[in-house]
N, C-alpha and C positions, 0 to 999 in steps of 0.2 A: 185835489188829491195828488200827492207826490208818489209816483210809481218808482220808488227807490228801493235800496237794499232792505230797509226796515219793513216796508210794505210787503215785499215778496217773501221775506223770511217769515213774517207773521202769517201769511197765507199757508205756507208749508207747515209751520209749527202747529197751526190750528186745523190742519187738513181741510182747508177751504180752497179746494182745487177741483171744482166741478167740471172743468174742461178736460181733466185727465181721463183717458180712456181705460187705463189699467193694463194696457198692452199696446203693441205696435199697431198703428192704423192700417187698414187694409190697402189703401192706395199706395202708401209708402212701402209696405211689405212687398207688394207686387213689383214696385220699382227696384227695390233692393235685390229681390230675387233674380233679376235679370242682369245685375252687375257681375262682370267677370274679373275685373282688375281689383284684387284684394289689397293692392298697395296704394290705392287712392288715398290722398290726404283729405280727411273729411272733418268739417266743423259742424256742430249743432249748437247754435246760440239759444239762450233762454231755454236750456235743455230740460229744466224741471226734473221730472222723474225719468226722463230719457229712455223710454221704452224702445225707441228706434235705435238708440246707441247700444242698448243691451242686445237687441236682435242682430245688429251689425257685428258686434264683438263676438257673439256666440257663433257667427257664421264666417269667422276668419278675418274680419276687417279689424286690424290692430292700430292703424294710423288715424285714430279718432281724437278730437279735442272737443270737450264739452265745456260750455261756458254758461254760467248763471250768476246773477247777483246774490242769490240766496245760498248761504253756506249750508242751511238745513236741507235744501233740495239736493245739493251735491253729496252731503253726508248720507242721506237716505239712499241715494243711488249706490254709493260706495258700500253700504251695508248689504244692499240687495245683490250687488255684483262685486264681491270683495277682490276678485282677481283682476279687476280693471285697474290699470296703473294710476296711482294718485296724482302723478305729475301731469296727467292728461285731463284732470278736473280743475278748471280754472274759475275762481270766484272773482269776476271782474265785470266791468261794463263792456259790453260787446263793441261799443263805438270807440273804445280805446285800444282794442285788440288789433294788431297789425301783421300777424303771421299770414302766410299765403297758403291757399288751399285749392284742391281740384274740384271739390264738391261741398256745397253747403246744403244742409237739410233743414227745411223750415217746417216746424210743426207748432203752431199756436204763438210763437214769439212775435211775429209781425202784428198780430191782432191784440197782443198784450201791451205793446209799447204805446205811448201817447201818439195819436194819429198825426200830430205835428211833426213827428220824427220820421214819418214814412219815406219822404223824399231822401232824407239823410241815410236811412236804412238801405235804400236801393243803391245809392252812390257808394256807401261804405262796403256793402257786399261786393260790388264790382271791384273796388280797390283791393279787397283781400283774396279775390279769386285769381288764380293763374290764367294765362291765355287760354281761352275756350273753356274756362271753368264753368261749372253748372250750379244753378240754384234750383233745387227740386223741393217741392213740398205742397202744403195745403194752406190756403187762405180761406177765411170765412167769406163766402160770396153772398152775404145777406146782411141786412141792417140789424145790428144788435144793440149794444149799449152806447149811450152818448157820454155817460159820466163815469164809467168804470170799465175795466177790461172784462171780457173780450170786446174789442171794438170791431164792428163789422165794416162792410163796404161792398163795392161791386167791381166787376171786371173793368169797366170804363175808367173808373178812378185809379185802379191798380196799374193799368196800362200807362197812364200818365207818369207814374213814378218809375216804372221799369224800362220803358221803351228807349230813353236816352242812353241806357247802359247795357241793355241786353237785347239779344234776338229772342223773340217770343216763339218758342217751339210749340208749346201747349199752354193754354190758360183757359180751361173750360171746366164745367161742372163735372166733378168726379163721378164716374159711373158706378164705382164700387165702395162708396162711403158706407159706414155703418148706418143702420136704420134711423137712429136719432139725428143723424146729420145729412141724410139723403137730400140732395137738391140745394144744400147750403154750403158745400165746400167746393172751392175751385182748386183743381190740381194744376200746379205750375211746373213747367220744365223750360227753364230759361238758360241761354248760353251767353256768357260775357262777350260783348262786342270787341 
């Protein structure tokens, strides 16, 4: 299975997006709510319907870049949040993106890419973060699919990818996940080394 632009666009065109919560996830909302610097430069890769971006934008964070391979996903977001600047919606491969950021928010992207790319993801994320930049988000901390996204995993596996590039502030089961994901999500708070 090729997880390319055509694959992801088809998922959004057919509303085959079972991972989508329909709103900002509770652990990320709680994290966002304690941020005080509205000037942070933030990236959300594999943003999909980008509920976290909508929440950030509506709470005064304007320095946001959303990236997705699917033009349909970006168009759906643009229709839902028409005041969001179009030039901050980027239809491209995350691994080719080279701008620098203070914060990257991870919500389902890591578990949607081919697991063979996870080490590359950790390194590339480190490369696009500024000094002491942060990677905040949720990873599935459970075995899921082997042949299609979402791909799961566990804390031990994830630490192998991230430890070379990040200080691990938090990587533990989220205490405030929604009911259907309780015990299956790892909240991560990592700082670039």
